C-alpha positions, 0 to 999 in steps of 0.5 A: 750611222753617223747620221743616227748617232749625232741625232741621238746626240742631240737629243741626249743633249737637247733632253739634259738642257730641259732637265738642268733649266731652272724655273723662272716664277713670275710674284705678283703681290696685291693685298694692300696698298703695295703692287709689287711684281718679282721674277725668280730663279734657282742658282746652281746649289738649288737657292732662290735667286731674285732676277727682279724686285719691283714695289711701287708703295701707295704712301702718298695716295693714302697720307692725307686720310692717315690710313689705307683706303679699300677703293683707292688702294684698289684704283692704284693697283689697277693702274699701275700692276702692268707697268710693275710687271713689264718693269720687274720682266724688263730688268729681270732679263728674262723674255715673257715666254720664259716664265715657268710659272706664276705666282699671285696673293690669293690671300688675305687681305682686302679683297677689293686689293686681292682682286687686281693682283689675282686676276692680272695673275691669272689672265698672264698664266693664261695667255702664256698657257704656263700653270697658276699658282695662288698664294697665301700672302703669310706663307710668303712672310713665313717662306721668305729667309729661304731668299737669303739663307738655308733654311730648313724644316720645322722651325719657329716662326714669329710673323708680326706685321700690320695685320697679322701677329702669331707664333707658328711651328712650320713643319714643311710646305704648307704645314703649320701649327700655330703655338699663340696669336694676337687675340685683337690688334696686330703689333703693326696695327699698334706701332702704327696708331701710336704712330697716329696719335704721336702725330707722326705722319702715315705711314709712321709705324717705322718711325717709333724706332727712331723718335724713341732713340729721343726718349726716355724709355722708363719715363711711363709705365705703359701696360703689358697685357696677359703678360703672365697668362695666355702662353704665348698669345699676345694682346696690344689693344690696353697698351694702345689705350694708354698711349692714347690716355696719354697722348692727350696729356703730353705739351712738348716734343720730348714727352713724344719721344719719351712715350715712343721710347717707352712704348717701344721698349713694352713691345720689347719686354713683351716679345721677349717674354712670350717668344721665350714661352714660345720657345719652349713650346716648340722644342716640345713638339718637336724635340729637335737638337737644332731650334731655329727662330725666324722672324717675319714680317713689316715689323722685323724691320725694327731694328732694336726688336731684332737685337733684342730676338737676337741675345734672347735666340743666344742664351736660349741656343736657338738660331735667330734668321731675319729677312732682308729688312728690305723683304720683311714688308709687302714685296712679290720676291716672297711670293714668287720664292712659295709659287716656286716652290711649289712648282717642283711639287706641281701644286698648281691651282685653277683659274678659278681660284677664289680670292680670300680676305681671311685665309690662316695658315693654320686651318685648324688653329682657334679664333682667338678675337673678340670679346669673351675670349678665353685665355 
């Protein structure tokens, strides 16, 4: 009887430990020019906790070309991904066999780059006999503030990165409704191209803000395309063209600083105006008493943009939430975090899941790019 009682206690203890075990997710990111790996789990309150996050940039690889060269980026991913993943596992203090699932970016992005991380993640999942989860890179950005904030659905998202600029109503995991988008260039691209025209070494988009601090923001009057129409859709191609025309006439460093300041100010005004329109769209759609505005993506690291949009939120009674600066750019922690969310609801994928160079968060939204777009 004593032996039976002890056996039952052991079984109950094992079951309790299994139930209390927090999932451990390995995330892998290789959609463009960052090779990244991360291990995350949950704390006692069920909030995501980063155990490690390693990001290797390829700045030196692409610097002489003034932009990302896909073939060179893919080669760099192949050379580094094993080392970066090993480092992430070592820094986490977690043994490889303790990982519960592997999450890899499957799109959108450069297909030759996506294929590296996607294949590597599949191989690890297969070797460990653990679930594999294909992640939309944009969903990683969309949910990234959950790594440092308690965030509840629905919320309004402004996603501003090198390849994407859009307003989305985030209704839940995998449930997005696009309210507005850029009809031409992404905001991050406009920053990078402006930096290149000003002679700032690649990657220069983040340096525009520093140049702007030394300049007169009222020196140049720059266009604000579709500022008074198109709802919360945006356009930056005309602004970029105007910068190009002015750059050809610039002769001094001070004029460069002035142009950078004028560009920064114009972007702030556009985002302020269009975000205000998006606020109204979001409120009509959700009718929530508490409204939250999340700004994510690489350009969300711009401190002046953060300040302007935070002030707007105070005016409009929205809560402003941003990811930490170090998690605004491409990283694997946000990929692992979406993997954690999907693991908990058993949203797994087969190992033949393809890379998707294009993968919209709202797949029902109309495509709004190219000549002849009507707003």
